[in-house]
C-alpha positions, -999 to +999 in steps of 0.1 A: +202+271+522+184+299+540+157+321+525+178+351+535+205+340+510+182+345+481+181+383+487+219+384+485+219+374+448+209+403+426+206+382+395+175+365+409+155+397+409+138+390+442+121+417+463+109+410+498+072+419+504+067+404+538+079+379+564+113+394+573+113+376+606+110+342+589+140+345+566+161+319+585+138+292+572+157+264+553+150+259+516+151+222+506+138+225+471+118+246+446+085+241+429+067+261+402+029+259+402-004+277+393-026+251+408-052+262+433-042+233+456-007+219+449-004+202+483-002+167+468+031+177+452+047+193+482+069+176+509+079+207+529+107+232+527+100+243+491+103+278+477+070+280+457+072+300+424+038+311+410+026+333+382-007+338+400-028+322+373-048+305+400-061+339+413-095+349+400-104+374+428-090+386+460-108+359+479-086+332+463-054+343+480-061+333+516-071+296+508-040+293+485-016+306+512-032+286+539-027+254+519+009+262+513+015+271+550+000+238+561+022+219+537+053+235+554+067+254+524+096+278+531+081+308+512+064+321+481+078+340+451+052+356+429+060+367+393+051+401+380+056+393+343+019+384+335-003+402+360+018+431+371+025+440+408+017+414+434-018+421+448-023+434+483-046+405+493-018+380+487+006+401+508-020+403+536-027+365+535+011+357+537+015+381+566-014+364+584+001+329+579+036+341+586+048+330+552+076+350+536+066+365+502+089+377+474+082+394+442+100+383+410+107+410+385+095+405+350+129+402+335+139+371+355+127+337+345+115+312+370+140+287+355+169+310+366+157+309+402+151+271+401+186+264+388+202+286+415+182+270+443+188+234+431+225+240+427+229+256+462+208+229+479+225+201+462+260+215+470+251+220+507+236+185+510+268+170+495+289+191+519+269+179+549+271+143+537+308+146+531+312+157+567+291+127+579+311+103+557+344+117+571+330+111+607+320+075+598+355+069+583+372+080+616+348+059+636+351+028+614+389+031+614+389+025+652+358+002+654+324-006+641+307+024+658+301+042+625+274+018+615+291+002+586+285+006+549+247+003+553+246+035+573+265+054+547+243+041+519+212+051+539+227+086+540+232+086+502+196+077+498+181+102+523+203+132+515+212+128+478+184+106+466+209+080+454+201+043+456+234+024+460+246-011+468+280-027+476+286-058+456+312-085+455+329-096+423+304-124+419+274-101+424+267-109+461+251-080+479+273-070+508+255-038+518+226-017+505+198+006+515+162-002+508+152-030+485+180-055+475+190-058+439+176-088+421+203-115+420+205-116+382+209-078+380+236-078+406+255-105+388+252-085+355+265-054+372+294-073+387+302-087+352+301-052+337+324-039+364+350-067+359+349-062+321+354-025+324+383-030+349+400-055+326+396-031+297+414-003+316+385+021+316+385+051+339+360+049+368+332+054+374+319+031+348+285+040+333+264+010+322+228+002+315+213-030+328+177-039+320+169-004+310+183+013+341+215+034+342+241+027+368+275+041+377+300+016+391+328+028+415+356+003+424+361+000+461+399+006+464+423-019+480+450-008+503+474+001+475+448+019+453+445+057+451+424+079+473+394+101+465+398+127+438+427+109+421+429+086+391+410+055+400+431+033+377+449+004+395+483+012+410+510+013+384+532-012+402+505-039+403+490-061+376+452-055+375+448-093+374+460-095+410+430-077+423+402-077+397+387-109+410+386-098+446+376-061+445+342-050+457+323-023+438+298+004+447+268+004+422+248+037+422+215+039+403+224+071+384+244+083+355+275+100+369+287+112+335+277+148+341+282+150+379+302+179+393+336+172+407+324+177+443+299+149+440+323+125+424+349+132+451+321+124+477+314+090+461+351+082+460+352+090+497+323+066+503+343+039+485+372+045+508+350+042+538+336+009+525+372-002+519+378+001+557+350-025+563+365-047+536+399-046+552+383-055+586+366-085+571+398-096+554+416-093+587+389-114+604+397-143+580+433-145+592+426-170+620+406-192+597+432-191+570+458-202+595+437-231+607+432-243+572+469-240+565+478-261+596+453-288+588+462-291+552+500-292+559+494-321+582+473-339+556+499-333+529+528-344+551+511-377+558+505-371+595+488-398+615+450-394+615+449-388+653+471-357+649+449-344+621+418-351+641+432-331+670+438-301+648+402-305+634+388-304+669+404-270+673+391-258+640+355-270+644+343-246+672+360-217+655+342-223+622+309-236+637+306-220+672+280-236+695+278-269+677+276-298+700+287-324+675+316-322+651+308-315+615+312-332+582+340-317+561+341-309+524+371-298+504+370-274+475+401-268+454+404-238+431+430-226+407+433-194+387+456-196+357+467-165+339+486-162+306+521-148+310+530-113+300+514-091+327+528-058+339+566-059+334+562-092+315+560-113+347+534-140+353+507-134+379+508-155+410+475-174+410+474-187+446+465-156+465+440-146+438+423-180+440+423-178+478+405-145+480+381-155+452+373-189+468+364-172+501+339-150+482+325-179+462+317-200+492+297-173+511+261-182+509+243-153+492+210-163+508+224-152+542+242-122+530+274-138+543+266-129+579+269-165+591+286-185+565+315-162+560+327-172+594+327-209+583+351-204+555+387-215+560+408-212+529+446-217+525+467-214+494+495-237+485+514-227+454+489-219+427+461-238+445+435-225+469+420-251+492+389-246+513+378-267+544+341-263+545+323-277+577+288-289+573+265-295+603+255-331+606+219-343+607+209-365+636+205-396+615+238-391+597+255-385+631+243-419+644+254-437+612+288-421+613+293-430+650+283-466+643+307-469+613+336-456+634+329-478+663+315-451+685+345-428+682+333-408+652+315-376+646+291-377+676+320-375+700+345-355+680+363-359+647+365-396+639+397-413+630+383-445+615+388-458+580+367-431+564+369-425+526+354-399+504+318-408+499+315-433+527+294-409+547+263-394+531+265-356+525+241-334+543+215-315+524+236-283+529+266-298+511+282-279+483+275-290+447+299-281+418+271-273+394+255-248+418+288-231+425+294-228+388+260-214+380+264-187+406+297-173+395+303-183+358+287-152+342+304-124+361+338-140+366+341-148+329+342-111+323+370-106+348+390-135+334+386-120+299+407-139+273+438-147+293+425-163+325+408-195+337+392-205+370+387-242+377+370-257+408+368-292+422+345-303+450+349-334+471+322-355+488+315-349+525+336-369+550+335-373+587+370-385+596+405-373+595+416-401+573+387-394+550+399-358+547+431-369+530+411-387+504+387-358+501+416-335+492+428-358+465+393-362+452+388-324+450+421-321+432+411-348+407+378-331+401+395-298+395+417-315+368+386-329+352+371-293+352+404-280+337+400-305+307+368-288+298+364-257+276+353-224+291+367-196+313+350-209+345+346-247+350+338-269+379+335-306+386+323-326+416+331-360+431+301-377+414+318-370+380+348-391+388+339-422+369+370-442+359+373-429+324+366-393+333+392-395+361+419-407+337+413-385+307+426-352+321+460-369+326+464-378+290+488-353+273+472-330+249+492-341+219+483-377+226+446-368+229+446-349+196+464-377+178+441-404+192+408-385+183+421-375+149+430-411+140+395-423+148+372-394+141+388-374+113+378-399+086+342-397+098+343-359+100+356-357+064+329-381+051+302-362+069+314-329+055+313-343+020+282-364+021+261-351+051+259-387+062+258-380+100+282-408+108+294-392+141+259-386+155+251-422+145+282-435+163+273-416+194+238-429+195+249-465+188+273-464+217+247-448+240+223-476+231+249-502+241+251-515+205+213-523+203+203-520+167+166-517+175+169-490+201+194-470+181+173-471+150+142-460+169+161-431+185+174-419+152+141-426+134+159-449+109+152-483+094+175-509+109+190-516+074+199-479+071+216-480+105+235-512+095+247-494+064+260-464+084+277-486+109+293-506+081+306-473+066+321-463+100+339-496+102+351-494+066+365-458+071+382-465+104+393-501+100+375-509+134+349-535+143+320-522+164+311-557+175+344-558+195+345-543+230+380-528+225+369-509+195+337-497+211+358-484+241+382-466+218+354-448+200+338-440+233+370-424+247+376-405+214+342-389+215+348-379+252+381-363+243+369-342+215 
């Protein structure tokens, strides 16, 4: 706002005493002070309100005004409530330093002027920023010239003093101004956003994480409403179709008492960010198609040479500039929802899993700048399947070439008799436990009590024939993960020992009957006598039936251990000296 505008508001009780030629100065803020030297608290553009308590004599006025003029303030307003009319020496000093001077009548409080100035300045800043946001939206709609989300978040910080970040549903920072959010805090904010969305709360969502207040704005998808409208999901869609793929704008502020204009501005910012999100989604189309073509060939049982040819096309798209062909890993994901969504229909899990898997596989350490271009994810039915290329090390490349008779990775995708695990994975390979640790906390909130995400990760392979085995390996690993409790579960190829591989395929009713027959008598006895027979059985099997080692582990006398094992055999009718009975107990404990 301009200084001149202050004179147009009679309620402020301002009377101009000097500086009429400087009334076009811009007011950027307001400060009340009676310090002799308040320069340390000034940044320029302020209207300084003072009760003149700093003035002891006429000689004090010139140094005070000089300090304010050098600090770049817009003007001075002196109150008449305490000391009466503004002294002539202050008027002369302001005239000398060309600083506008106002008198404030005794019946007007400084708080009234402060509130008026802050409201006007904030409103004008929001209007200016809204115009900038609209320009960026038009530019980004036709291309990246607008500067992307980071540029808009910079404007939020500089013009409205709002720190903000764009986060993915797993808490990866997509854009931000200034210092990045700590990973743990970003994951917590993503989880809060997913939980609020699933609960049907109206946005923005106000949350407090680690003692700091945040407001979370969903970034709308193509079918979600625009700014100023209800931010709830579109009535024709089930929220579960988008909750695990939507971005969010996290603002470090409590928007609960914001005026409508500022809320509309932030909703406009989310729509601008949505343009960038749509552009990134569109960029994944080619990679999705490549993955679909390769996997259709693998599933159809195509000859390795045909699959290898398709991989040669995919490799330079996913890893441009690479002189040698990569390893390949396969990741399979499935999102299962309970029936009974909007309209009573089940939610299709394949597209949800595809979008989510693309996000999960972006390396947060790079911000997704490089690794997002490596991700090729297709969906087949309820499954999402990712082809993940991994650059080969020099030593691994030589080994792979040797194993494939010189026709392997070093000169293109090999077609030899590769199998999952026959080529050592590179250090950059994916690990199921690392994927799980990164996404379990936030995604569990989005899955709530009616959804599950299960992931399976294969070993790295370097041949087209090995890719077929890697796909089956990843699928088996996902089934192992599905047999575990929890909303988000993952398993890797290293967990596919024979018994672990078979257990997920045992029907649930058979599993329950088998474990009940063997373990229920022991549970009942432990409950009545606190005998710890089941922990004793576990330790005995883990010690391979060694009486000495098991007794030492449990801190028991060997005779006490023999008594407990004898009681186990008596209650179950089994003989723990027989391999078959040991194996049955082992499997029953694993299937609990």
